[in-house]
C-alpha positions as CSV (number, residue, x, y, z in Angstrom):
1,M,9.5,56.5,15.7
2,T,12.7,56.2,17.5
3,A,14.1,53.0,19.1
4,T,12.9,54.4,22.6
5,D,9.4,55.2,21.5
6,P,7.1,53.6,23.9
7,A,4.7,52.4,21.4
8,L,7.5,50.6,19.5
9,T,8.3,48.9,22.6
10,A,4.9,48.0,23.3
11,L,4.6,46.6,19.9
12,S,7.7,44.7,20.0
13,Q,6.6,43.4,23.3
14,G,3.6,42.0,22.0
15,W,5.2,40.6,19.0
16,C,7.6,38.6,21.2
17,A,4.9,37.4,23.3
18,L,3.0,36.2,20.0
19,S,6.2,34.5,19.0
20,L,6.8,32.9,22.2
21,L,3.1,31.5,22.4
22,H,3.5,30.2,18.9
23,G,6.9,28.5,19.8
24,R,5.9,26.8,22.8
25,I,2.6,25.6,21.1
26,E,4.5,24.2,18.2
27,A,7.2,22.2,20.4
28,H,4.5,21.1,22.4
29,I,2.6,19.8,19.4
30,E,5.9,18.5,17.7
31,R,6.7,16.3,20.8
32,A,3.5,14.7,20.7
33,L,3.0,14.2,17.1
34,Q,6.7,12.7,16.8
35,A,6.2,10.5,19.7
36,G,2.6,9.0,19.1
37,H,2.9,9.1,15.0
38,D,6.3,9.8,13.4
39,L,5.1,12.9,12.3
40,S,6.1,16.6,12.4
41,V,4.1,19.6,12.8
42,R,4.9,20.5,9.1
43,E,4.0,17.0,8.0
44,Y,0.6,17.1,10.0
45,S,-0.2,20.4,8.6
46,L,0.6,19.4,4.8
47,L,-1.5,16.3,5.3
48,D,-4.5,18.1,6.9
49,V,-4.4,20.9,4.1
50,L,-4.4,18.3,1.2
51,S,-6.6,16.2,2.8
52,R,-9.4,19.1,2.6
53,Q,-8.8,19.1,-1.4
54,H,-11.8,17.9,-3.7
55,D,-12.3,17.2,-7.3
56,G,-13.9,19.7,-9.8
57,D,-13.2,23.3,-10.1
58,G,-11.1,25.0,-7.4
59,G,-10.6,21.5,-5.8
60,H,-7.1,21.4,-6.1
61,L,-4.3,23.6,-4.6
62,Q,-1.1,24.9,-6.4
63,M,2.1,24.3,-4.8
64,K,2.3,28.1,-4.0
65,Q,-1.1,27.7,-2.0
66,V,0.2,24.6,-0.5
67,A,3.4,26.2,0.8
68,D,1.4,29.4,1.9
69,A,-0.9,27.2,3.9
70,V,1.8,25.2,5.7
71,V,3.9,28.4,6.0
72,L,7.1,27.2,4.1
73,S,8.9,28.1,1.1
74,Q,7.7,26.6,-2.2
75,S,11.2,24.6,-2.2
76,A,10.7,23.3,1.3
77,T,6.9,22.5,0.6
78,T,8.3,20.2,-2.4
79,R,11.0,18.6,0.0
80,L,8.4,18.0,2.3
81,V,5.9,16.8,-0.2
82,T,8.8,13.9,-1.6
83,R,9.4,12.8,2.1
84,L,5.6,12.1,2.7
85,E,5.4,10.5,-1.1
86,D,8.4,8.3,-0.2
87,R,6.5,7.1,3.0
88,G,3.5,6.3,0.9
89,L,1.4,9.2,2.4
90,L,1.0,11.3,-0.7
91,E,1.0,10.9,-4.4
92,R,1.4,13.4,-7.0
93,Y,0.0,13.4,-10.7
94,L,-0.3,15.6,-13.7
95,C,-3.3,18.0,-13.9
96,P,-5.5,16.3,-16.7
97,T,-6.3,19.7,-18.4
98,D,-2.9,21.4,-17.8
99,R,0.1,19.0,-18.2
100,R,2.5,21.6,-16.4
101,G,0.3,21.5,-13.5
102,I,1.0,18.7,-10.8
103,Y,-1.6,17.8,-7.9
104,T,-0.8,16.3,-4.9
105,N,-3.4,13.5,-2.8
106,V,-3.2,12.4,0.3
107,T,-3.3,8.5,0.1
108,A,-5.3,5.9,1.9
109,A,-2.5,5.6,4.4
110,G,-2.2,9.3,4.6
111,L,-5.7,9.8,5.6
112,K,-5.5,6.8,8.1
113,L,-2.4,8.4,9.6
114,L,-4.0,11.7,9.7
115,D,-7.3,10.6,11.4
116,E,-4.9,8.9,13.9
117,A,-2.9,11.8,14.7
118,R,-5.7,14.4,14.7
119,P,-6.5,13.6,18.3
120,T,-3.2,13.8,19.4
121,N,-2.7,17.3,17.7
122,D,-5.9,18.2,19.4
123,A,-5.1,17.1,23.0
124,A,-1.4,18.8,22.7
125,L,-2.7,22.0,21.6
126,R,-5.5,22.0,24.3
127,E,-2.5,21.4,26.8
128,A,-0.3,24.0,25.2
129,L,-2.9,26.7,25.4
130,D,-3.8,25.5,29.1
131,E,-0.1,25.9,30.1
132,A,0.5,29.3,28.6
133,A,-2.8,30.4,29.9
134,R,-1.2,30.3,33.4
135,N,1.6,32.8,32.1
136,P,-0.2,36.6,32.8
137,D,1.7,37.7,29.6
138,L,0.6,34.9,27.3
139,A,-3.0,34.7,28.9
140,P,-4.8,37.5,26.7
141,L,-3.5,35.8,23.4
142,V,-4.6,32.6,24.6
143,R,-8.2,34.2,25.0
144,V,-7.9,35.5,21.6
145,V,-6.7,32.4,19.8
146,E,-9.7,30.5,21.7
147,T,-12.4,32.9,20.5
148,L,-11.3,32.4,16.8
149,K,-13.8,30.4,15.1
150,T,-12.9,30.6,11.2
151,P,-9.5,30.3,9.5
152,V,-7.8,33.7,8.8
153,P,-7.6,34.4,5.2
154,A,-3.9,34.1,3.8
């Protein structure tokens, strides 16, 4: 393939459209969450991911799994966890069976904020998708997003 290959150009255009859609959606949700709940998209995502943990085998996520779920590096995820911990939204504790492991749980205050922010997140997502659907270049991607029923495995 060369840089002028039509397939590469189409592939690049598709990637640009996907990046544009993601950026617009994330920016729209970011504004709504910041205005309504003083949360960033990443903070909301982290609270959401951690709120689905449970006790017992396989119930807690390792920091690498959390980092993958919120699409951040491990160091950025650790900084994010620390910020939310400082706000009283998360707490960390040592794994009872392996003292090297550290778990992170969402506090009652974090769960309350997440419950309050979820409708804002969902409404902002719907608004951003509706706006993007009016763009002929993005409409096919919106239709694909709307048909996804289960999370894509990492």
